[in-house]
C-alpha positions as CSV (number, residue, x, y, z in Angstrom):
1,M,-18.1,-13.2,20.3
2,G,-17.5,-11.1,17.1
3,S,-18.0,-12.1,13.6
4,R,-15.4,-14.3,11.8
5,A,-12.7,-12.8,9.6
6,R,-13.3,-12.9,5.8
7,V,-10.5,-13.5,3.4
8,A,-10.7,-12.9,-0.4
9,I,-8.1,-14.0,-2.9
10,L,-7.9,-13.1,-6.6
11,R,-5.4,-13.9,-9.4
12,T,-4.5,-10.6,-10.9
13,T,-2.5,-9.1,-13.8
14,P,-1.0,-5.7,-14.3
15,D,-3.9,-4.8,-16.6
16,T,-6.5,-5.7,-14.0
17,A,-4.8,-4.9,-10.7
18,L,-6.6,-1.7,-9.8
19,N,-10.0,-3.2,-10.6
20,D,-9.0,-6.4,-8.7
21,Y,-8.2,-4.4,-5.6
22,Q,-11.7,-2.8,-5.8
23,R,-13.2,-6.3,-6.2
24,L,-11.2,-7.6,-3.2
25,F,-12.6,-4.8,-1.1
26,E,-16.1,-5.9,-2.0
27,L,-15.4,-9.6,-1.6
28,G,-13.8,-9.0,1.8
29,G,-16.8,-7.1,3.1
30,G,-15.2,-3.7,3.2
31,R,-18.5,-1.8,2.8
32,T,-19.9,-3.4,5.9
33,A,-16.7,-3.1,7.9
34,L,-16.1,0.6,7.3
35,R,-18.4,3.6,7.7
36,P,-18.6,6.6,5.4
37,G,-18.2,9.9,7.3
38,V,-15.5,8.5,9.6
39,T,-11.8,9.0,9.0
40,T,-10.2,5.9,7.5
41,I,-6.5,5.5,8.2
42,L,-4.2,3.9,5.6
43,K,-0.9,2.6,6.8
44,D,1.5,1.8,4.0
45,N,4.8,0.0,4.4
46,I,7.7,1.6,2.7
47,S,11.4,0.7,3.1
48,W,13.8,2.2,0.7
49,H,16.9,0.7,2.2
50,F,15.9,-2.9,1.9
51,P,12.9,-3.3,-0.4
52,M,11.5,-6.8,0.1
53,P,8.9,-8.4,-2.1
54,S,5.6,-8.6,-0.2
55,A,6.9,-6.4,2.6
56,N,6.4,-3.0,0.8
57,T,3.2,-1.4,-0.3
58,T,3.3,-1.0,-4.1
59,P,1.8,2.0,-5.7
60,W,-1.0,0.0,-7.4
61,Q,-2.0,-1.6,-4.0
62,L,-2.4,1.8,-2.5
63,E,-4.1,3.3,-5.5
64,G,-6.5,0.3,-5.9
65,T,-7.4,0.5,-2.2
66,I,-8.0,4.3,-2.3
67,L,-10.2,3.8,-5.4
68,A,-12.2,1.1,-3.6
69,L,-12.6,3.2,-0.5
70,R,-13.7,6.3,-2.4
71,D,-16.2,4.2,-4.5
72,A,-17.7,3.0,-1.2
73,G,-18.3,6.5,-0.1
74,L,-15.3,6.9,2.3
75,S,-13.8,10.3,1.5
76,D,-11.8,11.2,4.6
77,L,-8.7,9.1,3.9
78,V,-5.4,9.7,5.8
79,C,-2.1,7.9,5.1
80,V,0.1,7.6,8.1
81,Q,3.7,6.7,8.8
82,N,5.6,5.8,11.9
83,K,9.2,6.5,12.9
84,T,10.4,3.2,11.6
85,V,10.1,4.2,7.9
86,V,13.5,4.1,6.2
87,I,13.6,6.8,3.6
88,D,17.2,7.5,2.7
89,A,16.9,7.0,-1.0
90,F,20.6,7.7,-1.6
91,K,21.6,4.9,0.7
92,A,19.0,2.6,-0.8
93,R,20.2,3.0,-4.4
94,T,23.7,2.1,-3.2
95,I,22.6,-0.9,-1.2
96,T,20.2,-2.2,-3.8
97,A,22.5,-1.4,-6.8
98,T,19.8,0.5,-8.5
99,C,22.2,3.0,-10.1
100,P,25.7,2.5,-11.7
101,S,28.6,2.4,-9.3
102,S,30.1,5.4,-11.1
103,V,27.3,7.6,-9.7
104,T,28.3,9.0,-6.3
105,T,25.7,9.2,-3.6
106,R,25.8,11.9,-1.1
107,S,25.4,11.1,2.6
108,R,23.4,12.9,5.1
């Protein structure tokens, strides 16, 4: 039987977020779980049509994770997507009302 999963939780602030992600990596045992010299795949979750809190990877999550991985000696980092990524930003700004209704969006 394998080892048990480890969970790390930190209270963070905008000023400490990047450092906190690096600390979470250490607390979670990232250095023992991943090996330098091997490609490390990062899968972010992005949905422009229906952005949902806690369902999308924020820029600071990805940046903090990359900083922690690089600090641990992992340099071959690859970010991947699958075919379910919704990336029509024009549709997104209409649906999420992130631009004035007077602005016309073009469709594909």
